[in-house]
KOLVO-457104 format. One record per residue (C-alpha): z, x, y. Coordinates in nm, 2 decimals, padded with zeros to 4 digits. Example, Ala and Ser with C-alpha at 12.3 -4.5 7.8 and 13.67 -1.06 7.14 Angstrom:
! residues 2
@zz 00.78	xx 01.23	yy -00.45
@zz 00.71	xx 01.37	yy -00.11
This chain:
! residues 148
@zz -01.17	xx -01.88	yy 04.79
@zz -01.15	xx -01.52	yy 04.90
@zz -01.28	xx -01.26	yy 04.66
@zz -00.99	xx -01.01	yy 04.72
@zz -00.75	xx -01.28	yy 04.59
@zz -00.95	xx -01.35	yy 04.28
@zz -01.05	xx -01.03	yy 04.11
@zz -01.14	xx -01.20	yy 03.78
@zz -01.40	xx -01.42	yy 03.95
@zz -01.54	xx -01.12	yy 04.15
@zz -01.57	xx -00.91	yy 03.83
@zz -01.73	xx -01.19	yy 03.63
@zz -01.98	xx -01.26	yy 03.92
@zz -02.07	xx -00.89	yy 03.94
@zz -02.10	xx -00.87	yy 03.56
@zz -02.34	xx -01.17	yy 03.57
@zz -02.55	xx -01.01	yy 03.85
@zz -02.57	xx -00.68	yy 03.67
@zz -02.67	xx -00.85	yy 03.34
@zz -02.94	xx -01.05	yy 03.52
@zz -03.07	xx -00.74	yy 03.70
@zz -03.07	xx -00.54	yy 03.38
@zz -03.26	xx -00.81	yy 03.20
@zz -03.52	xx -00.82	yy 03.48
@zz -03.57	xx -00.45	yy 03.45
@zz -03.62	xx -00.48	yy 03.07
@zz -03.83	xx -00.80	yy 03.07
@zz -04.16	xx -00.62	yy 03.00
@zz -04.00	xx -00.44	yy 02.71
@zz -03.91	xx -00.79	yy 02.57
@zz -03.55	xx -00.70	yy 02.48
@zz -03.23	xx -00.88	yy 02.58
@zz -02.93	xx -00.70	yy 02.73
@zz -02.74	xx -00.72	yy 02.39
@zz -03.05	xx -00.59	yy 02.21
@zz -03.06	xx -00.31	yy 02.46
@zz -02.69	xx -00.23	yy 02.41
@zz -02.74	xx -00.22	yy 02.03
@zz -03.04	xx 00.01	yy 02.06
@zz -02.83	xx 00.23	yy 02.29
@zz -02.54	xx 00.24	yy 02.04
@zz -02.77	xx 00.33	yy 01.75
@zz -02.93	xx 00.60	yy 01.96
@zz -02.59	xx 00.74	yy 02.05
@zz -02.49	xx 00.74	yy 01.68
@zz -02.81	xx 00.92	yy 01.59
@zz -02.76	xx 01.17	yy 01.86
@zz -02.41	xx 01.24	yy 01.72
@zz -02.57	xx 01.26	yy 01.37
@zz -02.34	xx 00.98	yy 01.25
@zz -02.44	xx 00.68	yy 01.04
@zz -02.42	xx 00.34	yy 01.20
@zz -02.34	xx 00.01	yy 01.02
@zz -02.36	xx -00.35	yy 01.11
@zz -01.98	xx -00.40	yy 01.08
@zz -01.94	xx -00.14	yy 01.36
@zz -02.15	xx -00.34	yy 01.60
@zz -01.91	xx -00.64	yy 01.56
@zz -01.62	xx -00.43	yy 01.67
@zz -01.81	xx -00.23	yy 01.94
@zz -01.96	xx -00.53	yy 02.12
@zz -01.68	xx -00.78	yy 02.03
@zz -01.93	xx -01.03	yy 01.89
@zz -01.94	xx -01.24	yy 01.58
@zz -02.09	xx -01.13	yy 01.25
@zz -02.36	xx -01.40	yy 01.28
@zz -02.46	xx -01.28	yy 01.63
@zz -02.48	xx -00.92	yy 01.51
@zz -02.69	xx -01.03	yy 01.21
@zz -02.93	xx -01.22	yy 01.44
@zz -02.97	xx -00.92	yy 01.68
@zz -03.03	xx -00.68	yy 01.39
@zz -03.28	xx -00.91	yy 01.22
@zz -03.47	xx -00.95	yy 01.55
@zz -03.48	xx -00.57	yy 01.61
@zz -03.58	xx -00.51	yy 01.25
@zz -03.86	xx -00.77	yy 01.28
@zz -03.99	xx -00.59	yy 01.59
@zz -03.99	xx -00.26	yy 01.41
@zz -03.73	xx -00.11	yy 01.63
@zz -03.47	xx -00.04	yy 01.35
@zz -03.45	xx -00.02	yy 00.98
@zz -03.18	xx -00.10	yy 00.73
@zz -03.15	xx 00.18	yy 00.48
@zz -02.95	xx 00.18	yy 00.15
@zz -02.66	xx 00.41	yy 00.13
@zz -02.63	xx 00.61	yy -00.19
@zz -02.25	xx 00.57	yy -00.20
@zz -02.25	xx 00.19	yy -00.17
@zz -02.54	xx -00.03	yy -00.25
@zz -02.39	xx -00.32	yy -00.05
@zz -02.39	xx -00.12	yy 00.27
@zz -02.71	xx -00.07	yy 00.48
@zz -02.72	xx 00.20	yy 00.74
@zz -02.89	xx 00.10	yy 01.07
@zz -03.15	xx 00.35	yy 01.18
@zz -03.37	xx 00.35	yy 01.49
@zz -03.74	xx 00.38	yy 01.41
@zz -03.97	xx 00.60	yy 01.62
@zz -04.07	xx 00.29	yy 01.82
@zz -03.70	xx 00.21	yy 01.86
@zz -03.64	xx 00.56	yy 01.99
@zz -03.93	xx 00.53	yy 02.23
@zz -03.81	xx 00.19	yy 02.37
@zz -03.45	xx 00.32	yy 02.40
@zz -03.57	xx 00.63	yy 02.59
@zz -03.74	xx 00.39	yy 02.84
@zz -03.42	xx 00.17	yy 02.86
@zz -03.22	xx 00.48	yy 02.94
@zz -03.46	xx 00.59	yy 03.21
@zz -03.45	xx 00.24	yy 03.37
@zz -03.07	xx 00.21	yy 03.35
@zz -03.04	xx 00.56	yy 03.51
@zz -03.26	xx 00.44	yy 03.79
@zz -03.06	xx 00.12	yy 03.84
@zz -02.73	xx 00.32	yy 03.83
@zz -02.86	xx 00.57	yy 04.08
@zz -02.96	xx 00.28	yy 04.32
@zz -02.63	xx 00.11	yy 04.28
@zz -02.44	xx 00.44	yy 04.34
@zz -02.65	xx 00.49	yy 04.65
@zz -02.48	xx 00.18	yy 04.80
@zz -02.14	xx 00.35	yy 04.77
@zz -02.01	xx 00.67	yy 04.92
@zz -01.89	xx 00.94	yy 04.67
@zz -01.53	xx 00.84	yy 04.77
@zz -01.60	xx 00.47	yy 04.70
@zz -01.76	xx 00.56	yy 04.36
@zz -01.46	xx 00.75	yy 04.26
@zz -01.22	xx 00.48	yy 04.38
@zz -01.43	xx 00.21	yy 04.20
@zz -01.42	xx 00.40	yy 03.87
@zz -01.04	xx 00.46	yy 03.90
@zz -00.99	xx 00.09	yy 03.96
@zz -01.20	xx -00.02	yy 03.67
@zz -01.02	xx 00.22	yy 03.44
@zz -00.68	xx 00.10	yy 03.56
@zz -00.77	xx -00.26	yy 03.50
@zz -00.91	xx -00.19	yy 03.16
@zz -00.60	xx 00.00	yy 03.06
@zz -00.38	xx -00.28	yy 03.19
@zz -00.57	xx -00.55	yy 03.00
@zz -00.55	xx -00.34	yy 02.68
@zz -00.18	xx -00.28	yy 02.72
@zz -00.13	xx -00.65	yy 02.79
@zz -00.32	xx -00.71	yy 02.46
@zz -00.60	xx -00.92	yy 02.62
@zz -00.85	xx -00.69	yy 02.44
């Protein structure tokens, strides 16, 4: 099976390799790739000074409510995030990174930037630009075909 004739397999294989490499880079921090992504999302929301809620994580990461609940509970147990009551709705809990969560996320960002720099070093600037254009085109096509 030739890769150029099977882009889905190539993309899935690459995704798997990137996920494994990321998890190896984060192993000593004892967080999974999905935990890292959740911390990153909460960090980004905090940077934008916007509240973040559990329901958003379901949509953002396209994962089930039970999976989000499990990740949030784990991060809360580790002291990386807190659930805070919202004055306008007692049923809603805002998700907020703790100082320790911010510290871990800063380290995650640093390591991801190093990985990305290394990966970009394997491509010429033209290849990088072409690669991003291709990814964007495939993403748009999938969304338009309603595979999202």
